[in-house]
N, C-alpha and C positions, 0 to 999 in steps of 0.2 A: 508469491503473494506478499503483501505488505501488512504486517500485523502489529498490534500494540498490546500491552498488558491490560487485562480486563480490570478496570478500576473497582468494580464491585467485589473483586476477590482480593484487593489489597489488604495486607502487605504480601500476600502470596503472589508469585509471578509465573505460575505454571499454567494458568488459563489465559488465552489470548483471544483478541477480537481481530478478525481479518477485515481491514479497511478497504483494501483494493486488490484486484487481480492484476498481475503484471505479465506483460509479454515483451520479450527481448526485441528491441528495435535495431540497436547498433552495438557492436562489440569491437572494441579496439584490439588490434593484434599485439601491440607493444604493451609492456607492463605499465608504462606511464599514461596510457590512454584509458578511456572510461567505457562503461557499459551503460546504455540508455534503455529504459523500459517504458513502454506504453502502459498507463495505469487507468483502470476503470473502477468506479465505486461499487462495492458489494452491498447486499441488503443490510448487513450489520454495520457497514460504514455509513449508510444512510442514517441509521439511528444515532450513531455517534455525532453526526453533524446536524442533529435536531430535525431531520426530515426536510432540510432545505434543498436537497438535491435528490434526484431519482436514482435508483440502482442502475448501473451501467453508464452513469455520467462520466465523461472523459475528464481525467484530472491532469495536472501538469505532469510531465514526464519525471520519472525517478532516475537519477543519474548516480552511478557508483563510480568513484574515481580512485 
């Protein structure tokens, strides 16, 4: 999952909002390679984006390198 700190709880950082569900697409074998995740918007993520996108909307991939 991809989450952010809940701004309504600031300056506390222990409550988070899940923006997207992630599914591993590609995983590099070597240390220098990256991992790529398919991302879809959650219900809570829809609210963060002001209702512009429906839950389940496909987002750009998340890449960790």
